[in-house]
C-alpha positions as a printed NumPy array, in Angstrom:
array([[ -5.219, -12.396, 168.778],
       [ -5.877, -15.608, 166.853],
       [ -3.05 , -14.844, 164.583],
       [ -1.034, -14.418, 167.011],
       [ -1.852, -17.45 , 169.338],
       [ -1.316, -19.203, 165.927],
       [  2.28 , -17.728, 164.871],
       [  2.817, -18.712, 169.413],
       [  1.571, -22.636, 168.216],
       [  4.161, -22.873, 164.919],
       [  6.921, -21.655, 166.894],
       [  6.559, -23.793, 169.61 ],
       [  6.945, -26.239, 166.792],
       [  9.505, -25.197, 165.364],
       [ 11.503, -24.624, 168.586],
       [ 13.09 , -28.166, 168.354],
       [ 14.009, -28.159, 165.095],
       [ 15.616, -24.474, 165.82 ],
       [ 17.4  , -26.036, 168.884],
       [ 18.527, -29.471, 167.046],
       [ 19.909, -26.323, 164.419],
       [ 21.967, -24.24 , 167.241],
       [ 23.45 , -27.457, 169.439],
       [ 24.825, -29.399, 165.958],
       [ 24.962, -26.792, 163.328],
       [ 25.701, -23.584, 164.372],
       [ 27.416, -23.59 , 168.302],
       [ 30.236, -26.465, 166.517],
       [ 30.764, -23.516, 163.551],
       [ 31.438, -20.564, 165.885],
       [ 33.916, -23.709, 168.113],
       [ 35.878, -23.759, 165.087],
       [ 35.925, -20.149, 164.405],
       [ 37.778, -19.301, 167.334],
       [ 39.781, -22.2  , 168.315],
       [ 41.144, -22.199, 164.656],
       [ 43.34 , -18.851, 166.204],
       [ 44.494, -21.056, 169.274],
       [ 47.058, -23.616, 170.034],
       [ 45.036, -26.166, 171.974],
       [ 45.46 , -29.981, 172.244],
       [ 42.507, -30.212, 173.981],
       [ 43.39 , -29.922, 177.443],
       [ 44.516, -27.149, 179.56 ],
       [ 44.654, -23.687, 178.827],
       [ 44.484, -22.763, 174.857],
       [ 46.859, -20.192, 173.634],
       [ 46.084, -17.429, 171.118],
       [ 48.734, -18.203, 168.342],
       [ 46.483, -15.715, 165.63 ],
       [ 46.978, -16.14 , 162.189],
       [ 49.997, -19.131, 163.167],
       [ 47.943, -21.864, 162.516],
       [ 47.16 , -20.891, 158.757],
       [ 50.849, -20.113, 157.988],
       [ 51.81 , -23.49 , 159.287],
       [ 49.001, -24.792, 156.86 ],
       [ 50.135, -23.181, 153.81 ],
       [ 53.902, -24.393, 154.273],
       [ 52.522, -28.196, 155.586],
       [ 53.081, -30.178, 152.05 ],
       [ 51.406, -32.937, 153.315],
       [ 48.05 , -31.182, 153.403],
       [ 49.016, -29.969, 150.23 ],
       [ 49.364, -33.697, 149.273],
       [ 46.22 , -34.796, 150.802],
       [ 44.456, -32.252, 148.638],
       [ 46.023, -33.203, 145.4  ],
       [ 45.266, -37.119, 146.124],
       [ 41.466, -35.509, 147.271],
       [ 41.415, -34.803, 143.572],
       [ 42.485, -37.676, 142.381],
       [ 40.201, -39.995, 144.569],
       [ 37.395, -37.548, 143.709],
       [ 38.336, -37.261, 139.88 ],
       [ 38.199, -41.435, 139.429],
       [ 35.426, -42.188, 141.528],
       [ 33.254, -39.522, 139.869],
       [ 34.545, -40.572, 136.312],
       [ 33.338, -44.619, 137.003],
       [ 29.947, -43.61 , 139.338],
       [ 28.052, -41.685, 137.544],
       [ 28.593, -43.461, 133.911],
       [ 27.833, -46.492, 135.417],
       [ 25.13 , -46.138, 137.413],
       [ 22.868, -44.212, 134.709],
       [ 23.895, -47.394, 132.914],
       [ 22.588, -50.014, 135.559],
       [ 19.037, -47.63 , 135.601],
       [ 18.656, -47.744, 131.986],
       [ 19.403, -51.537, 131.708],
       [ 16.802, -52.236, 134.968],
       [ 14.342, -49.921, 133.677],
       [ 13.34 , -51.992, 130.866],
       [ 11.252, -54.607, 130.641],
       [ 13.785, -57.494, 132.342],
       [ 13.173, -60.848, 134.315],
       [ 14.256, -60.027, 138.251],
       [ 14.87 , -55.885, 137.729],
       [ 13.318, -55.732, 141.263],
       [ 15.722, -58.293, 142.698],
       [ 18.872, -56.917, 140.621],
       [ 17.846, -53.076, 141.824],
       [ 17.637, -54.21 , 145.584],
       [ 21.039, -56.412, 144.779],
       [ 22.877, -53.447, 143.322],
       [ 21.135, -50.67 , 146.17 ],
       [ 22.629, -53.348, 148.879],
       [ 26.28 , -51.604, 149.011],
       [ 24.511, -48.562, 149.9  ],
       [ 22.979, -49.658, 153.633],
       [ 25.892, -51.664, 154.236],
       [ 28.49 , -49.744, 156.938],
       [ 31.043, -48.499, 154.978],
       [ 33.435, -50.121, 157.713],
       [ 32.156, -53.558, 157.362],
       [ 32.505, -52.971, 153.618],
       [ 36.349, -51.485, 153.516],
       [ 37.054, -54.406, 155.936],
       [ 35.88 , -56.961, 154.201],
       [ 37.578, -55.492, 150.492],
       [ 40.493, -55.159, 152.463],
       [ 40.454, -59.225, 153.442],
       [ 39.859, -59.617, 149.261],
       [ 42.746, -57.119, 147.781],
       [ 44.929, -58.705, 150.385],
       [ 48.752, -59.017, 148.532],
       [ 49.517, -62.133, 150.469],
       [ 46.596, -64.025, 150.769],
       [ 43.777, -62.298, 149.38 ],
       [ 40.716, -64.065, 147.318],
       [ 42.068, -62.427, 144.521],
       [ 45.481, -62.625, 144.131],
       [ 44.401, -66.312, 145.022],
       [ 42.065, -66.688, 142.224],
       [ 44.821, -64.892, 139.996],
       [ 47.26 , -67.193, 140.832],
       [ 45.2  , -70.219, 140.926],
       [ 44.382, -69.982, 137.202],
       [ 48.296, -68.692, 136.182],
       [ 46.99 , -65.128, 135.323],
       [ 49.765, -63.706, 137.646],
       [ 53.031, -65.183, 138.865],
       [ 53.38 , -63.737, 142.123],
       [ 51.071, -61.609, 144.473],
       [ 49.806, -58.324, 143.157],
       [ 50.058, -55.543, 145.204],
       [ 46.601, -54.249, 145.431],
       [ 46.865, -51.817, 148.007],
       [ 50.739, -50.834, 147.186],
       [ 51.883, -47.685, 146.596],
       [ 51.189, -48.067, 143.108],
       [ 48.124, -49.216, 142.959],
       [ 46.4  , -48.103, 146.141],
       [ 44.41 , -45.611, 144.892],
       [ 43.009, -47.214, 142.032],
       [ 41.907, -49.82 , 144.167],
       [ 39.75 , -47.192, 146.861],
       [ 38.45 , -45.636, 144.119],
       [ 37.223, -49.207, 142.87 ],
       [ 35.755, -50.028, 146.07 ],
       [ 34.057, -46.543, 147.101],
       [ 32.731, -46.665, 143.49 ],
       [ 31.134, -50.191, 144.116],
       [ 29.579, -48.687, 147.01 ],
       [ 28.374, -45.522, 145.949],
       [ 26.688, -47.   , 142.534],
       [ 23.332, -48.283, 143.998],
       [ 22.666, -44.69 , 145.724],
       [ 22.701, -42.598, 142.659],
       [ 21.237, -45.318, 140.464],
       [ 18.016, -45.349, 141.806],
       [ 17.992, -41.504, 141.62 ],
       [ 18.935, -42.234, 137.988],
       [ 15.58 , -44.718, 137.937],
       [ 13.538, -41.862, 139.997],
       [ 14.214, -39.572, 136.629],
       [ 14.112, -41.814, 134.215],
       [ 10.165, -43.205, 135.409],
       [  9.248, -39.483, 135.27 ],
       [  9.811, -39.321, 131.637],
       [  7.094, -39.369, 129.341],
       [  6.742, -42.99 , 127.701],
       [  4.658, -40.898, 124.755],
       [  7.699, -39.469, 123.66 ],
       [  9.844, -42.626, 123.25 ],
       [  6.654, -44.375, 121.01 ],
       [  6.394, -41.24 , 119.173],
       [ 10.259, -41.3  , 118.592],
       [  9.636, -45.167, 117.267],
       [  7.099, -44.583, 115.079],
       [  9.539, -41.835, 113.424],
       [ 12.293, -44.682, 112.761],
       [ 13.942, -43.768, 116.198],
       [ 16.867, -46.574, 117.383],
       [ 17.624, -47.17 , 120.908],
       [ 20.998, -45.371, 120.681],
       [ 19.165, -42.227, 119.424],
       [ 16.219, -42.378, 121.436],
       [ 18.781, -42.678, 124.161],
       [ 20.41 , -39.641, 123.207],
       [ 17.99 , -37.524, 121.892],
       [ 15.204, -38.233, 124.67 ],
       [ 16.443, -39.829, 127.245],
       [ 19.941, -37.516, 128.592],
       [ 18.277, -34.079, 127.463],
       [ 15.013, -35.125, 129.912],
       [ 17.828, -36.46 , 132.672],
       [ 19.422, -33.262, 132.408],
       [ 18.185, -31.292, 136.169],
       [ 18.148, -34.772, 137.336],
       [ 21.865, -35.675, 136.534],
       [ 22.714, -32.064, 137.55 ],
       [ 21.56 , -32.704, 141.351],
       [ 23.488, -36.373, 141.061],
       [ 26.442, -35.094, 140.062],
       [ 26.336, -32.261, 142.403],
       [ 25.447, -35.101, 145.083],
       [ 28.35 , -36.956, 143.429],
       [ 31.466, -34.187, 144.295],
       [ 30.1  , -33.299, 147.307],
       [ 30.473, -37.152, 148.813],
       [ 33.576, -37.686, 146.674],
       [ 35.214, -34.765, 148.237],
       [ 34.209, -35.272, 151.438],
       [ 34.626, -39.289, 151.314],
       [ 37.552, -40.78 , 153.571],
       [ 36.064, -44.08 , 155.487],
       [ 37.201, -47.099, 153.391],
       [ 40.305, -45.458, 152.832],
       [ 40.91 , -45.038, 157.038],
       [ 40.211, -48.956, 157.44 ],
       [ 41.664, -50.499, 153.823],
       [ 44.979, -47.954, 154.066],
       [ 44.967, -45.704, 156.777],
       [ 46.101, -43.52 , 154.081],
       [ 48.87 , -45.17 , 152.9  ],
       [ 51.277, -46.621, 152.284],
       [ 53.801, -43.24 , 152.596],
       [ 51.044, -41.492, 152.278],
       [ 49.541, -42.114, 148.847],
       [ 46.068, -42.367, 149.036],
       [ 46.001, -39.897, 151.801],
       [ 43.291, -37.502, 151.553],
       [ 41.999, -34.129, 153.393],
       [ 39.405, -35.253, 155.674],
       [ 41.068, -38.156, 156.752],
       [ 44.121, -36.03 , 157.027],
       [ 41.548, -33.604, 159.367],
       [ 40.279, -36.658, 161.195],
       [ 43.85 , -37.575, 161.91 ],
       [ 44.31 , -33.931, 163.357],
       [ 41.584, -34.179, 165.802],
       [ 41.594, -37.798, 166.523],
       [ 45.305, -39.331, 166.377],
       [ 46.069, -42.724, 166.223],
       [ 49.091, -43.844, 168.349],
       [ 51.313, -46.259, 166.03 ],
       [ 54.426, -48.537, 166.96 ],
       [ 54.276, -46.889, 170.451],
       [ 54.974, -43.06 , 168.831],
       [ 53.256, -40.771, 170.875],
       [ 50.274, -38.646, 169.615],
       [ 49.051, -35.259, 170.486],
       [ 45.314, -34.005, 169.49 ],
       [ 46.484, -30.268, 167.574],
       [ 42.636, -28.799, 167.986],
       [ 43.525, -25.363, 167.226],
       [ 45.439, -26.238, 163.645],
       [ 42.663, -28.969, 162.94 ],
       [ 39.77 , -25.881, 163.169],
       [ 41.941, -24.076, 160.756],
       [ 42.372, -27.01 , 158.133],
       [ 39.113, -28.251, 158.644],
       [ 37.772, -24.323, 157.843],
       [ 40.417, -24.375, 154.457],
       [ 38.908, -27.9  , 153.778],
       [ 35.247, -26.668, 153.627],
       [ 36.107, -23.69 , 151.807],
       [ 37.685, -26.074, 149.074],
       [ 34.714, -28.088, 148.741],
       [ 32.19 , -25.479, 149.29 ],
       [ 34.102, -23.166, 146.562],
       [ 33.989, -26.533, 143.844],
       [ 30.583, -27.203, 144.695],
       [ 29.403, -23.491, 143.808],
       [ 32.174, -23.503, 140.802],
       [ 30.14 , -26.308, 139.589],
       [ 26.516, -25.201, 140.238],
       [ 27.712, -21.819, 138.041],
       [ 29.089, -23.843, 135.338],
       [ 26.141, -25.715, 135.102],
       [ 23.071, -22.865, 135.391],
       [ 25.248, -20.952, 132.35 ],
       [ 25.021, -24.332, 130.522],
       [ 21.523, -24.272, 131.132],
       [ 21.456, -20.73 , 129.403],
       [ 23.3  , -22.15 , 126.354],
       [ 20.809, -24.836, 125.756]])
């Protein structure tokens, strides 16, 4: 009887978590799985269309262009973010004066709103009166305003801004991993004559392996799902050059009228796009997880 009472008490403790999971996790998923087979603008009567939304999706060139842009954005962000975060973590893990202050400075962008950061960088990189162009023209590095958010360079600019905002978070995770490495290993290697580069290559990197796998997985997911800074800085433009998957999905579910053009919510088609988008992100994550496990077996 006492075990039954204990089980009841534990069930009551879990009840709030179960309710939140059902309300915020299961119900939205069921809603999406249902409406991706309907034509539903958000009001009125929904119309069952079967697989028409998926047929439209596979013909939708704008969506597949957003998939391509997502891979470019995520790849560029990963290539910059992970190595720079590791470099900063190694530097700030050493005996450096003011290292705690520097850690706080580099971590600060993580706690600032992405929208605020994006507005500030939009003003900084503005083609005509932005701070960057003003400084470059003042010192005669360029003769005319450079289009940082133009068709050719907008993607690079948003990648740099996203990298700046993400470095502090992964730097902190790398720092936690570095501080868990026994110092005796470094002392023994120094006695044997190993220099800083050799210690980093043969001690730091192998010992950071498990932490790095987790960090890279988190970075992949965040990069594939990121769209907030792009929405604020470019709204997916110019001419769709920075339109990523989740921004395209956002515009279907929460459309914004531009130049007086009437817009209509597309919950049915948006649900289908959201489902396929989630499959793409989940598939890439699973592929990376499988490859990382295979690498662990090799080494």
